[in-house]
C-alpha positions in Angstrom: -6.3 -5.9 -2.4 -3.3 -7.3 -0.9 -4.7 -10.0 -0.2 -5.5 -10.7 -4.1 -1.7 -10.0 -4.7 -0.5 -12.4 -2.2 -2.7 -15.2 -3.1 -2.2 -14.8 -7.3 2.4 -14.6 -6.4 1.4 -18.2 -4.2 -0.5 -19.8 -6.4 2.2 -18.9 -9.4 5.2 -20.1 -7.0 2.8 -23.3 -6.1 2.4 -24.2 -9.4 6.2 -23.9 -10.2 8.4 -23.5 -7.3 10.8 -20.5 -7.8 13.8 -22.3 -9.3 16.4 -20.8 -11.6 14.0 -18.7 -14.1 14.1 -19.1 -17.7 12.2 -16.5 -20.6 9.5 -18.5 -22.3 10.8 -20.1 -25.6 9.0 -23.4 -25.3 6.4 -23.8 -28.4 3.0 -24.7 -27.0 -0.4 -24.3 -25.1 -0.1 -21.7 -22.1 -3.4 -20.6 -19.7 -3.2 -17.6 -16.9 -5.0 -15.7 -14.4 -5.6 -12.2 -13.5 -6.4 -8.5 -11.2 -8.1 -6.0 -13.5 -7.8 -2.0 -11.9 -10.2 -0.1 -14.5 -11.1 3.6 -14.3 -15.5 4.1 -14.4 -16.3 7.6 -15.0 -20.4 9.1 -15.0 -20.7 12.2 -16.9 -24.2 13.4 -17.2 -25.9 16.6 -18.4 -26.9 19.1 -15.9 -25.8 17.0 -12.8 -25.5 19.1 -10.2 -24.6 16.6 -7.1 -21.4 16.5 -5.4 -21.1 13.5 -5.6 -17.9 11.4 -7.1 -18.5 10.8 -10.4 -15.4 8.7 -11.3 -13.6 5.5 -9.1 -11.2 3.1 -9.9 -12.7 -0.6 -9.2 -10.7 -4.1 -9.3 -11.7 -7.4 -11.0 -9.8 -10.4 -12.9 -9.5 -12.3 -15.9 -8.3 -15.0 -17.7 -6.5 -16.1 -20.8 -4.9 -18.5 -22.5 -3.0 -18.8 -25.6 -0.2 -20.4 -28.0 2.8 -19.9 -27.6 4.9 -19.8 -31.3 8.4 -19.2 -30.8 9.9 -17.4 -28.2 8.8 -14.1 -30.1 5.4 -15.2 -31.5 2.3 -15.9 -29.9 -1.4 -15.9 -30.6 -4.0 -15.0 -27.0 -7.3 -14.6 -26.2 -9.2 -13.8 -22.9 -12.0 -12.5 -20.9 -11.6 -9.4 -18.6 -14.6 -8.1 -16.2 -14.6 -4.9 -15.7 -16.8 -4.8 -12.3 -19.5 -2.6 -11.5 -19.9 0.9 -10.9 -22.9 3.4 -9.3 -23.6 6.7 -9.4 -25.8 9.1 -7.3 -26.9 12.4 -9.5 -29.5 15.3 -9.5 -30.6 16.8 -12.6 -33.4 19.9 -12.3 -34.1 19.3 -8.3 -34.5 15.4 -9.0 -32.4 12.9 -7.9 -31.5 9.5 -9.8 -29.3 6.3 -10.1 -27.1 5.0 -12.9 -24.8 1.9 -12.2 -23.2 0.4 -14.8 -21.6 -3.3 -15.6 -18.9 -4.2 -18.2 -17.1 -7.2 -19.8 -14.8 -8.0 -23.1 -13.5 -10.6 -25.0 -10.3 -10.0 -26.8 -8.3 -12.2 -29.7 -4.7 -10.9 -30.4 -1.4 -11.6 -31.8 1.9 -11.1 -29.0 5.0 -10.0 -29.7 7.7 -10.4 -27.0 11.7 -9.1 -27.0 13.7 -11.1 -24.4 15.5 -8.8 -22.2 17.5 -11.2 -20.1 17.3 -14.5 -19.4 14.1 -14.1 -17.4 12.5 -10.3 -18.6 10.9 -9.9 -21.4 8.2 -6.3 -22.9 5.9 -7.8 -25.0 2.9 -5.9 -26.9 -0.8 -7.3 -28.2 -2.6 -6.3 -30.5 -6.1 -7.5 -32.3 -10.0 -6.9 -31.6 -11.9 -6.9 -28.3 -15.9 -7.2 -28.2 -17.0 -5.3 -25.4 -20.2 -5.2 -23.6 -21.5 -2.1 -21.1 -24.6 -3.0 -19.4 -25.9 0.6 -17.9 -29.3 1.5 -16.0 -30.4 3.6 -13.8 -33.8 5.9 -12.2 -34.4 9.5 -12.6 -34.6 12.5 -15.0 -31.2 11.2 -16.9 -32.1 7.9 -17.7 -33.0 8.0 -21.3 -30.5 10.0 -21.9 -27.4 7.6 -20.6 -29.0 3.5 -19.9 -29.1 0.7 -22.7 -27.5 -2.5 -23.6 -24.2 -2.1 -26.0 -22.1 -4.5 -27.4 -19.1 -3.2 -29.4 -15.8 -4.0 -31.2 -13.0 -1.9 -31.0 -9.1 -2.0 -31.1 -7.5 -4.0 -28.7 -3.5 -3.6 -28.2 -1.6 -3.9 -24.7 2.4 -3.2 -23.8 3.7 -4.7 -20.8 6.5 -6.5 -19.1 7.1 -10.1 -18.1 9.2 -11.6 -15.7 10.0 -15.4 -15.4 9.8 -17.5 -12.5 11.0 -20.6 -14.1 10.1 -22.3 -17.1 6.6 -23.0 -16.7 5.6 -19.7 -14.6 5.8 -16.3 -15.5 4.1 -13.0 -13.7 3.3 -10.1 -16.0 2.3 -6.2 -15.9 1.0 -4.5 -18.5 -1.7 -1.7 -19.5 -4.2 -3.0 -22.4 -6.6 -0.8 -24.0 -10.0 -2.1 -24.9 -11.4 0.8 -26.5 -14.9 2.9 -26.0 -17.9 1.9 -24.9 -21.2 2.5 -27.0 -22.5 4.0 -24.3 -19.8 6.3 -22.6 -20.8 5.7 -18.8 -19.2 3.7 -16.6 -16.0 1.6 -17.6 -13.5 3.9 -19.5 -11.6 2.7 -23.0 -8.2 1.2 -21.0 -7.0 -1.5 -18.1 -3.9 -1.9 -15.8 -3.3 -5.6 -14.8 -1.3 -7.9 -13.2 -1.4 -11.3 -14.4 0.2 -15.1 -13.9 0.7 -17.6 -16.9 1.4 -21.0 -16.8 2.9 -22.8 -19.4 2.1 -26.5 -20.8 
């Protein structure tokens, strides 16, 4: 994880240097990448195993948008939530379940500058989620499948401008529930680096 964060920060500073910073108020397009942390959990009826049913998975996202003014933007992105798996026991029989999920989102973004470098923001829009769950054993018919679902997308976070072109952000994103309630849960935390063109 430290290597990913270091690479993200080094890449951001390589694009723009660490000169005097300015909050993004230029009209125009932007693009970015991020590191995503999401919770995965499995809940199977009559499971008698003592395994760890929840985990935190690390993955990534890409996003882009158009800054309309210093307060408003339109943004879209793709988030990969990674994959996870779980070994269970039901009725004395062992089984295995795994999931892989990702989402696309489109949202309006509102920002409020705190000072020349720091701003807080919120995003509201829609997310198209895909969750694939596969498994073996007695619980397989009840917990597996391939499901797509459109949900409300919302996020809150903060953004720190390194200079006129590059900024870093930290946010909590809500993508909504999956149609199959195994694997990825509805929220994620992401650290992103953005470049203004």
